[in-house]
C-alpha positions in Angstrom: 92.5 77.7 128.6 92.9 80.5 126.0 91.1 83.5 126.7 88.2 84.0 124.1 88.4 87.6 124.4 91.9 87.7 122.8 90.8 86.1 119.6 90.3 88.9 117.2 87.0 89.2 115.4 87.0 89.4 111.7 84.7 92.0 110.2 82.5 91.5 107.1 84.3 92.6 104.0 82.0 94.1 101.6 83.2 94.4 98.0 81.8 97.2 95.7 82.6 98.4 92.2 84.4 101.8 92.4 83.1 104.4 89.8 86.3 105.9 88.5 84.5 109.2 88.4 84.0 109.3 92.0 87.1 111.3 93.0 87.0 110.6 96.7 86.7 106.9 96.4 89.2 106.8 93.3 91.7 108.9 95.6 91.2 106.2 98.6 91.7 103.3 95.9 95.0 105.1 94.9 96.1 105.6 98.4 95.6 102.1 99.7 98.1 100.8 96.7 100.6 103.5 97.5 100.6 102.4 101.2 100.8 98.8 100.2 103.8 99.1 97.8 105.7 101.6 100.4 106.1 98.8 102.8 106.7 95.9 100.3 109.1 97.3 97.6 112.4 98.8 97.7 111.8 101.8 95.1 108.6 103.8 94.6 107.6 103.3 91.0 104.0 103.7 91.9 102.0 105.9 89.6 101.5 109.5 90.7 98.0 110.5 91.8 97.6 112.9 88.7 98.5 110.3 86.1 96.4 107.5 87.8 93.4 109.8 87.8 93.8 110.8 84.4 94.2 107.2 83.1 91.4 105.4 85.1 88.8 108.2 83.9 89.6 107.6 80.3 87.3 105.3 78.3 89.7 102.8 76.4 89.0 100.8 73.3 91.8 98.3 74.0 91.0 97.3 77.8 88.0 97.2 79.9 88.7 98.1 83.3 86.8 97.5 86.7 87.9 98.8 90.0 87.1 97.0 93.2 87.1 98.4 96.6 87.1 96.2 99.9 85.2 98.0 102.7 85.2 97.2 106.4 82.9 99.1 108.5 82.2 101.5 105.7 85.9 102.3 105.2 87.8 101.0 102.1 90.9 98.8 103.1 91.6 96.9 100.1 91.8 98.0 96.3 92.0 95.8 93.1 92.0 96.6 89.5 90.9 94.1 86.8 91.8 94.3 83.4 90.0 92.6 80.4 92.0 92.9 76.9 89.5 93.5 74.1 91.9 93.3 71.1 93.3 89.9 71.9 93.9 87.4 74.8 89.9 87.4 75.1 90.3 84.1 77.4 92.2 86.0 80.4 92.1 88.9 82.7 94.8 90.6 84.8 94.4 91.8 88.5 96.3 93.8 90.5 95.4 93.4 94.4 96.4 95.7 97.2 95.5 95.7 100.9 96.3 98.7 103.4 99.1 97.6 105.7 96.7 98.4 108.7 94.4 95.7 107.5 96.4 93.0 106.0 96.2 89.1 106.9 92.4 89.6 107.8 91.1 88.2 104.8 90.5 91.5 102.8 92.7 90.4 100.0 91.0 86.9 99.8 87.6 88.6 99.3 89.0 91.0 96.7 90.4 88.2 94.7 87.3 86.1 94.8 85.3 89.0 93.7 87.6 89.6 90.8 87.2 85.9 89.5 83.3 86.8 89.2 84.1 90.0 87.5 86.3 88.0 85.0 84.0 85.1 84.4 81.0 87.4 83.8 83.1 88.5 80.7 83.6 84.9 79.7 87.5 85.0 80.9 88.8 81.6 82.2 92.3 82.6 83.3 93.4 85.3 85.9 96.8 86.7 85.6 98.5 88.6 88.5 101.9 89.7 89.6 103.8 89.3 92.8 107.0 91.1 94.0 109.6 89.7 96.2 113.1 90.3 97.5 115.9 88.7 95.1 116.4 85.7 97.3 113.3 85.6 99.4 109.6 85.0 99.6 107.3 87.8 100.3 103.8 88.3 101.8 102.4 89.2 98.1 103.9 85.9 96.8 102.6 83.8 99.7 99.0 85.4 99.2 99.0 84.7 95.6 100.0 81.0 96.1 97.5 80.6 98.7 94.9 81.9 96.4 95.8 79.1 93.8 98.0 81.1 91.7 100.9 79.1 89.9 104.2 80.7 88.9 104.6 81.1 85.0 107.5 83.5 84.6 110.1 85.1 87.0 111.5 88.6 85.9 114.4 90.1 87.6 113.5 93.9 88.5 116.3 95.9 88.0 117.3 99.7 88.3 120.0 102.1 86.8 121.0 105.4 88.0 121.5 107.2 84.7 124.0 110.0 85.9 126.4 107.5 87.6 126.4 105.3 84.4 126.4 108.0 81.7 130.2 107.7 81.5 129.8 104.1 80.1 127.7 105.3 76.8 130.5 106.3 74.6 132.5 103.3 74.8 129.3 100.8 74.7 128.0 102.7 71.6 131.3 102.6 69.7 131.7 98.8 70.5 128.1 98.1 69.3 128.4 100.5 66.2 131.3 98.5 64.8 129.1 95.4 64.6 126.2 96.9 62.7 127.5 98.9 59.9 124.6 98.0 57.7 122.1 99.4 60.0 120.9 102.8 61.5 119.7 103.7 64.9 116.9 106.2 65.0 115.1 107.8 67.8 111.6 109.5 68.5 109.4 110.8 71.2 105.5 110.1 71.6 104.8 109.3 68.3 106.2 106.7 66.1 107.4 108.2 62.5 104.8 107.1 59.9 107.3 105.3 57.8 108.2 102.9 60.7 104.5 102.2 61.9 104.2 99.1 60.0 107.5 97.7 61.4 106.5 99.0 64.9 103.3 97.0 64.6 105.1 93.8 63.4 107.5 94.0 66.2 104.8 94.3 68.7 103.1 91.1 67.4 106.3 89.3 67.7 106.9 90.0 71.4 104.8 86.7 72.7 106.7 84.5 70.3 110.3 86.0 70.6 110.3 87.2 74.1 110.6 84.5 77.0 107.0 84.0 78.3 107.8 81.0 80.5 104.4 79.1 81.1 102.2 82.1 80.6 99.0 81.1 78.8 99.2 84.0 76.5 98.8 84.6 72.6 100.3 87.2 70.4 98.8 90.8 70.3 97.1 92.2 67.2 98.6 95.6 66.3 97.8 98.1 63.5 98.3 101.8 62.8 95.0 102.6 64.5 95.9 100.7 67.7 99.3 102.6 67.6 97.7 106.2 67.2 94.8 105.6 69.7 97.6 104.7 72.2 99.5 107.9 71.3 96.6 109.8 71.9 95.9 108.3 75.4 99.2 108.9 76.4 99.2 112.6 75.5 95.9 113.0 77.4 97.7 111.5 80.6 101.0 113.1 80.6 102.7 109.8 79.5 105.6 110.1 77.3 107.4 107.4 75.2 111.0 108.0 74.4 112.1 105.3 71.7 114.9 104.0 69.6 114.8 101.7 66.8 117.2 100.0 64.5 116.5 100.1 60.6 118.0 97.8 58.0 119.2 98.8 54.6 116.0 98.7 53.0 114.4 101.1 55.6 112.6 98.5 57.8 112.2 98.9 61.4 113.8 95.7 62.7 114.3 96.6 66.2 112.7 98.8 68.9 113.1 99.7 72.5 110.9 102.1 74.6 111.2 104.1 78.0 108.0 105.5 79.7 108.2 108.8 81.8 105.3 110.7 83.5 105.0 114.3 83.4 104.0 114.0 86.9 106.8 111.9 88.1 109.7 113.0 86.1 112.5 112.0 88.3 112.1 108.1 87.1 111.1 106.2 84.3 110.4 102.5 83.2 112.4 100.9 80.6 109.8 98.9 78.7 110.2 96.2 76.1 113.1 95.8 73.9 113.0 93.6 70.8 115.3 92.6 67.7 113.7 90.8 65.0 114.9 87.4 64.2 117.3 87.5 61.3 118.6 90.8 62.5 120.0 89.5 65.7 124.0 89.3 66.4 124.8 92.8 65.5 124.6 94.2 69.0 121.5 96.3 68.1 119.9 95.7 71.3 122.8 97.5 73.0 123.0 100.2 70.5 119.3 101.2 70.8 119.4 101.2 74.5 122.5 103.3 74.6 120.8 105.8 72.1 117.6 105.9 74.1 119.3 106.6 77.2 121.1 109.6 75.6 117.7 110.9 74.2 116.2 110.6 77.6 118.5 112.4 79.3 118.7 115.3 76.6 114.7 115.4 76.8 114.0 114.7 80.4 117.2 115.7 82.4 115.3 115.4 85.6 114.9 111.7 85.0 117.7 110.1 87.2 116.4 106.4 87.7 115.0 103.7 85.3 113.6 100.4 86.3 113.2 97.6 84.0 112.3 93.7 84.2 114.0 90.9 82.3 113.0 87.2 82.5 115.9 85.2 84.3 116.3 83.1 81.1 116.7 86.1 78.7 120.5 86.0 78.8 121.1 88.4 75.7 119.1 91.1 77.4 120.3 90.5 80.9 123.9 90.9 79.4 123.1 94.1 77.8 121.5 95.5 80.9 124.4 94.7 83.1 126.9 96.6 80.6 124.7 99.4 80.9 125.0 99.4 84.7 121.4 98.0 85.7 121.5 96.2 89.1 118.9 93.5 90.4 116.8 94.9 93.3 113.7 92.5 93.3 111.9 89.9 91.4 108.4 90.0 89.7 106.7 86.5 89.7 104.1 86.6 86.9 101.5 84.1 88.4 98.3 82.7 86.6 95.3 80.5 87.9 91.9 79.2 86.0 88.9 80.7 87.1 
C-alpha cells in the first residue's frame, strides 16, 4: 500500500492583483518571469528590470494592464500580465503566465489562468489569447499547460535569431541584388519618430497587418491607427528607453508603401527584436522587403553597435518573409504557438 505521507499536500493558491507602484512586489513579479524563461527558452530576450518597471508604471491610453500574483504561504510564486486593448479588438484580452521553476506542476499556473479569465470577463472580453514557446520539433511544458487549460493552437511562428557581426558581410550583395528590382522606389530610414510626411502611410500599413500578414485561426480584427496613436507610442518609448529603428519603402509619388522595424532597449543594448515587416499590395515583387531589412540592419549597427543579436518571428506559412530572413542569415531556434480560448 502506498504510504499516504509520501503524497504531497497542495497548498492553497491565493491570487492577488499587484499594484505596479509596489516596487517590491513588482520586482518579485518580474523575477518569476525571468526565472521561468531561463529554464524554458534558448535565448534570453526577457525584458530588463529597468525597462519593465518603467513600462508597467506608465498609464497607457491604448491598453489596460492588470498584474496578477499567485501566492503560496504568503510568497509569490506565479505571475501573470493581462492586457486589454482599448482602441480595437475589444472582444479579446491577452495573458502571459509564469510560474517559478520551484513551484511548477503544483496548480499555481492553473489558478492564475482561471483568475485571468475573470479579470477579462469583468471587462466584457469573450476571448483570451496567449503564447506558448516550444522547441522547433518538440513539445514543451508551456504548450502542454495551455492545451490543458483549453487553449487551441491558432498560429505557429518560427522564432529565429541572427548574429549581426557574423552576417554583415552578406549585406552589400543583398542590397545590390534588391536595388536592381526596385528602380522606381526609395528606401528611407529613421529612428524613434516617424517622419511627419510618412505618418499617414505608416498608419495605413499598420491597419493592413491583420489582413495582409498570416493570422491563421486567430480571432483578431484590424487595428485602428492615426497620428495621435503614433505620437503617443513614440512618447511612451522615449520614457522607457525603448528605441525603434525603422526603414521604409517610398513610391514615386512619395507614399510610404512598406515598413520594417527593430526594437532595442537602452537597458539591454546587446540584443533587439525584429518586429513587423510589410509591403502594401500592388508594390510587392520588387524585393522591397529585403531592401528595407538590409538598410535597417545597417542603420541598427551604425546607431547601436553594441547590438549583436536580433530575434524575430515568422508564421510558418509566410514563405516570402521566411526566404528574406534566410538570405539575411536568420536561423530558427524555437516556435511560438499563438493560442486562444473562449472565456
